[in-house]
C-alpha distance (Angstrom), angle and dihedral (degrees) to the residues before:
residue distance angle dihedral
M1 . . .
R2 3.79 . .
H3 3.82 116.5 .
S4 3.80 123.0 -155.9
P5 3.80 119.1 -143.8
P6 3.81 116.3 -107.8
P7 3.81 112.3 -85.8
A8 3.78 119.1 -97.0
P9 3.81 115.5 -99.3
Q10 3.79 114.4 -96.5
F11 3.80 115.0 -129.8
Y12 3.79 127.5 -147.7
V13 3.79 135.2 -174.6
T14 3.79 125.4 -144.0
T15 3.78 123.7 -130.6
P16 3.83 112.6 -103.1
Q17 3.80 117.9 -87.6
A18 3.79 136.3 169.1
C19 3.82 112.9 -61.7
P20 3.83 113.3 -117.5
Y21 3.81 92.7 -151.0
L22 3.82 109.4 40.5
D23 3.79 127.5 40.9
N24 3.79 119.1 -119.2
K25 3.80 92.7 13.8
M26 3.79 130.7 116.6
E27 3.80 122.9 -137.1
R28 3.79 126.6 -143.0
K29 3.82 127.5 174.3
L30 3.78 135.8 -156.2
F31 3.80 110.3 -147.5
T32 3.78 146.0 167.1
A33 3.79 135.5 -168.5
L34 3.80 117.4 -96.5
Q35 3.79 104.2 -141.8
G36 3.76 145.8 109.2
E37 3.77 132.9 49.7
L38 3.81 93.4 -46.6
A39 3.83 95.6 51.8
T40 3.80 94.3 112.9
E41 3.80 93.8 45.2
L42 3.81 90.8 46.7
S43 3.80 92.0 50.3
D44 3.81 92.2 48.6
S45 3.80 92.3 47.6
L46 3.81 99.4 44.9
S47 3.82 93.9 42.1
K48 3.81 86.5 62.1
Q49 3.82 87.0 55.0
G50 3.79 99.0 54.0
F51 3.82 100.4 -87.4
R52 3.81 124.7 136.8
R53 3.80 131.5 -156.9
S54 3.81 126.3 -120.0
Q55 3.83 109.7 176.5
N56 3.82 104.3 -59.1
V57 3.80 96.7 -13.1
L58 3.82 132.0 87.6
Y59 3.81 115.8 -155.2
R60 3.78 145.0 165.6
P61 3.83 132.1 -174.8
T62 3.78 117.2 -93.3
C63 3.78 101.7 171.6
V64 3.79 121.7 177.9
D65 3.81 99.6 -135.5
C66 3.82 104.0 20.1
S67 3.81 139.6 50.8
A68 3.80 100.6 178.4
C69 3.83 96.9 120.3
M70 3.80 110.5 88.5
S71 3.80 126.2 175.1
A72 3.81 108.9 -117.8
R73 3.79 133.5 -157.4
I74 3.81 137.2 171.7
R75 3.81 123.1 -127.2
V76 3.77 100.4 -130.9
K77 3.82 98.7 -156.0
D78 3.83 92.4 51.9
F79 3.79 98.6 42.5
V80 3.81 117.0 117.5
P81 3.82 118.2 -179.4
S82 3.79 118.9 -125.9
K83 3.81 122.6 -128.0
S84 3.79 91.7 -97.3
Q85 3.81 91.1 49.0
K86 3.80 90.2 51.5
R87 3.80 87.7 53.7
A88 3.81 89.7 51.3
I89 3.81 89.8 54.1
K90 3.80 90.8 50.2
K91 3.82 93.6 47.9
N92 3.79 93.5 51.2
N93 3.79 102.9 35.8
Y94 3.82 89.5 106.5
L95 3.83 89.3 72.4
K96 3.79 119.8 100.2
R97 3.79 118.9 -141.9
S98 3.82 123.4 -138.3
A99 3.82 123.2 -178.0
T100 3.81 116.0 -161.0
S101 3.79 142.0 159.2
P102 3.83 113.3 -74.9
W103 3.79 102.1 -89.3
A104 3.81 122.3 145.9
T105 3.81 121.1 -129.2
E106 3.80 136.0 -174.7
A107 3.81 90.5 -112.5
Q108 3.80 90.8 55.8
Y109 3.80 92.9 48.8
E110 3.81 92.2 49.1
L111 3.80 89.6 50.7
F112 3.81 90.2 46.6
R113 3.82 92.7 51.4
N114 3.80 92.9 48.5
Y115 3.80 90.2 49.1
L116 3.81 93.8 50.4
D117 3.81 94.5 44.2
A118 3.80 91.2 52.5
R119 3.81 101.1 39.2
H120 3.81 111.8 14.9
A121 3.79 106.8 25.1
D122 3.82 91.3 143.2
G123 3.81 96.0 41.7
G124 3.77 129.8 112.5
M125 3.82 92.9 -97.5
A126 3.81 96.0 50.6
D127 3.82 93.7 104.2
M128 3.82 96.6 43.3
D129 3.79 110.8 134.1
V130 3.79 127.7 -153.4
F131 3.81 93.4 -91.2
E132 3.81 93.1 51.5
F133 3.79 88.6 46.6
A134 3.80 90.8 53.2
A135 3.80 89.8 50.3
M136 3.81 90.8 51.7
I137 3.80 90.6 52.7
E138 3.79 101.7 37.7
E139 3.82 107.1 31.6
T140 3.78 101.8 88.2
P141 3.81 126.8 128.6
I142 3.80 93.1 -166.3
R143 3.80 137.2 58.9
T144 3.80 106.2 -64.9
R145 3.78 132.6 166.2
L146 3.77 132.7 -163.0
V147 3.80 108.5 -137.3
E148 3.80 111.2 -160.5
Y149 3.80 130.1 -174.5
Y150 3.80 120.8 -151.0
A151 3.78 134.2 -168.2
A152 3.79 119.2 -147.0
A153 3.80 113.4 -98.6
D154 3.80 119.1 -109.2
D155 3.80 90.2 -130.3
D156 3.79 123.9 48.1
D157 3.80 89.1 -133.7
D158 3.82 93.6 56.3
D159 3.79 126.2 85.7
P160 3.82 118.6 -111.8
E161 3.79 112.1 -87.2
L162 3.81 118.7 -112.1
S163 3.80 107.6 -125.8
A164 3.81 103.9 167.5
T165 3.80 142.7 3.0
C166 3.79 133.2 -163.5
L167 3.81 126.3 -170.5
T168 3.80 103.9 -144.8
D169 3.80 132.2 -174.7
V170 3.79 119.1 -149.9
L171 3.82 108.9 -138.8
D172 3.78 127.8 -176.3
D173 3.81 90.3 -104.1
G174 3.78 104.1 30.0
L175 3.78 152.8 -32.3
S176 3.79 120.3 -62.2
M177 3.80 113.9 -154.0
V178 3.80 101.4 -145.3
Y179 3.81 98.6 178.3
S180 3.80 136.6 -20.5
F181 3.79 133.6 -171.0
Y182 3.78 135.2 173.7
K183 3.79 146.3 172.2
P184 3.82 104.3 -56.6
E185 3.81 92.5 -142.9
L186 3.82 88.4 64.4
T187 3.81 92.7 61.8
K188 3.81 87.6 98.5
D189 3.81 88.3 62.7
S190 3.84 91.3 54.7
L191 3.79 91.0 -117.0
G192 3.81 92.1 162.0
T193 3.79 89.6 56.4
Y194 3.79 90.7 46.5
I195 3.82 91.8 55.5
I196 3.81 89.9 56.7
L197 3.79 91.8 45.8
D198 3.79 90.6 50.8
H199 3.81 90.9 50.3
I200 3.80 88.5 53.7
E201 3.79 87.5 55.2
I202 3.82 92.1 47.2
A203 3.80 90.1 51.7
R204 3.81 90.8 47.4
E205 3.80 91.3 52.2
A206 3.81 90.9 48.3
G207 3.80 93.9 47.7
L208 3.82 93.1 -116.8
P209 3.82 115.4 147.8
Y210 3.82 101.6 -148.0
V211 3.79 145.1 42.2
Y212 3.81 111.3 -157.5
L213 3.82 113.4 -146.3
G214 3.79 103.4 -176.5
Y215 3.79 120.9 -118.9
W216 3.78 127.6 -10.2
V217 3.80 110.8 -154.5
P218 3.82 113.5 -169.6
G219 3.78 108.3 -141.7
S220 3.81 94.6 27.6
P221 3.83 115.1 109.4
K222 3.83 89.3 -157.3
M223 3.81 91.9 61.2
G224 3.80 101.6 32.5
Y225 3.81 94.7 97.3
K226 3.81 91.8 72.8
A227 3.79 91.0 67.7
R228 3.82 90.1 62.3
F229 3.81 92.1 74.2
S230 3.79 120.3 91.1
A231 3.81 122.8 -131.1
L232 3.81 88.9 37.1
E233 3.78 121.8 160.9
V234 3.80 132.2 178.1
Y235 3.78 134.9 -154.5
K236 3.79 107.8 -112.7
N237 3.80 131.1 158.7
D238 3.82 91.8 -2.5
A239 3.82 94.8 -53.2
W240 3.82 140.8 81.5
V241 3.80 112.4 -110.1
N242 3.81 131.4 -174.9
V243 3.79 121.2 -106.7
D244 3.78 100.0 -150.3
N245 3.79 94.4 165.1
P246 3.82 118.5 13.4
D247 3.81 91.5 -162.4
T248 3.80 92.4 60.6
F249 3.79 98.9 30.0
E250 3.77 112.1 136.3
E251 3.77 112.4 -102.7
P252 3.81 117.8 -113.0
Q253 3.80 118.0 -93.2
A254 3.77 118.9 -71.5
P255 3.81 114.6 -87.5
D256 3.82 92.6 -111.0
E257 3.81 88.2 59.9
N258 3.80 94.4 58.8
E259 3.77 110.5 121.5
P260 3.82 119.0 -112.2
I261 3.79 114.4 -107.1
A262 3.81 91.8 -108.9
Q263 3.81 91.0 56.1
Q264 3.81 91.4 46.8
L265 3.80 89.8 54.4
T266 3.80 90.7 50.7
N267 3.80 90.3 53.9
I268 3.83 96.1 48.9
R269 3.80 112.6 105.7
L270 3.82 112.3 -142.6
P271 3.81 130.5 -166.4
R272 3.77 115.8 -76.7
G273 3.76 114.6 -105.8
S274 3.79 97.8 40.9
M275 3.79 123.2 109.2
A276 3.80 86.1 -103.0
D277 3.81 86.0 85.0
T278 3.80 87.3 70.1
G279 3.80 93.0 49.0
N280 3.80 92.6 -107.4
S281 3.80 97.3 134.5
G282 3.79 97.0 134.8
P283 3.81 129.8 -137.1
V284 3.77 124.4 -56.4
T285 3.82 116.4 -112.4
E286 3.81 127.7 -152.5
V287 3.80 114.6 -132.8
């Protein structure tokens, strides 16, 4: 019996909309569905090329007049915590970590709502209901873990209190932190920083070289914290480059140097064995 290779992923581009990170900018994304027998291989391959996962979609920014968003990751073996990061570890070392299958619970959703109301009340997730939250947690076609952090209960008869949660993908070369949220009153203890530091330790224990943080956007207060981690590198001009000093890091290419969508598709490396090997990647569609 003759077997045909899996079809090449079809790519789409969103219509421009207001950027959530930079004022007076418009956001546009290139994306493809994450499905089928090559889902894991596709996720591993495109994550190395600046893509991120959202449920069963892989995407990366492809804005017309801006290239500020750059996928960021930490080199685990070279990472050295700063003094403030060491303090964050000390402040939060009472928390107990639990890694489970991605399954949504009422406690998680309550924590999620409190986090959004306190820190991102005007963000794109502000109106997410419990069903959409469950979809965000549970709809994953690849290996994903839910990493939860608990504080000991005050009473022996009470259950441990959920303090933080991180949805984490396990890639062939690292951990990808899809989304994390925590008790807003623990912001003063740098709990968000601690979650990243703990993922670096998880990756170190597992022998994985990278922790993927999502996008670093110079000039955006929401994304500035990622530049505080040593051994940081970003995906720029189709390659990973070191960020030795965020304050002097070379700005991304000028907007008029952004590659056309067709050229971007040509440069994307897809898993071996798909019809992409024959150049049959199909046209890109605007949605």
